[in-house]
N, C-alpha and C positions, 0 to 999 in steps of 0.2 A: 250322522249323515243327514244333511238337509235336502229335502226334496224341493226341486224348483217348482214354484207355483204354476199351475197350468193356465191360470187366467191372465198371465202377462200378455199384453198385446205388443206387436212390433213398435219400435220407437220411430216417430215421424222424423226427428232430427237425424238419426242414423240413416233412415231411408233417403232423406234429402241429400246427405253426403254421398250415399251410394249412387244417386242420380247425377252427381257431378257438381252439386252446389258446394261452394267452399265455406269454411268457417268465416264468419263476418258478413256473409251474404244477407242483405236485408230481406225480411219476410214480413208480409202484412196479413193480418187475420181480421175478419169482420164479424160483428155480432156475437161477442163472447159473454156468457153469463158466469160470473164468479160467485161461487157458493161458499168457498172456504179457502184458507191460506195454510201453507206449511211454513212454519218458522224454522228455518234451517240453521241460522247463526244470527248474531245480533244485527247484521246489516244484509242478510240474504233471506229472501222469502221466495216461495214457489207456489204456483197454482197449476193443477193438472186436469187434463180433460181427455175424453175420447174424441178423436177427430177422424172422420171418414174421408177418404180420398180414393177415387177410382175403385170404389166398392170394397175397400179394405179399411177396417177399423184400426187406427193407430193410437198409441199413447202419445200425448202431447204435453210437454211441461214448459212453463215459462218461469224464468228467474228474474228477480227485480230487487231493488234496494229500498231503503227506508223512505227516500224521497218519493218514489213511485207508489209505495204503500200508502203514504199520506194522501196522494192524489186519488187513489182508488177509494180510500176510506172517506174522502171528502164528498163522495157521492151519497153517503149516508146522511141522515139528519144529524144535527149536532148532538141530540140526545142519544140516538142510536150509536153514534161514533164513540161518545164518552162511555156508554155502557159496554160496548165491545172492548175498548181499550182497558177499562177497569177489570173486565173478566179475564184478560190475559196477563195482567200486570205481574203476577207472582208465579207464573208458570215457568217451568224449566225447559230450555231449548234442548233438543228439537221437540216440536209438538205441532198438531193441527188444530185450527180453530174455525168453527163454523160462523158465518156471518148471520145477522138477524134475518136477512132476506137476500136473495140474489142481487148482485150489482151488475147492471148491463154496461158493457164497454162497446161502443160503436166500432172502434178501431184499435188494434194493438200493432204497433210497429216494433219489430224485433230483429235480431240477427242470430245466426247459428253460433252457439257458444262452443266451448271445448267439451270433448268427450269425458263423461263422468262414469265411474265404475261403481255399481251397487253390489249387493250381496248375490244377486241372481242374474244380473245383466249389465250391459253398458247402455248409456243413453246420451243424447246430445240435447241439452235444453236450449230453448230460444230465449235470449236475453232481451227483456223489454227496454226499449229506448224512449217510447212515447205512447201515451194512451189518449183516447178521446171518448 
């Protein structure tokens, strides 16, 4: 028997669906600091945060593809980017990798994705369509 972790926060994507937002609804977030990536599959990556809204701390996850990964990594120096890519080259998916330092994204444009089911909960990721 597996005990559900008590530290899980409610999911912002599910919360937005419960508020009446539909899947595909555009959502914009400002001032995001990226410190690590989850490599979920060869062309699916995720970043996760704690996000507060109306006094409640939510879990917030963003999913994105290799093209957006390249754009985010482009904010590192060429040396830092090469070192990071070399450090993950032979790792087996899935895994999490820390960046050499936080990357600041001014704006993330995303939409509500499809409901995903994990070992302990369900969540709705925000799928990134554009970063700045």
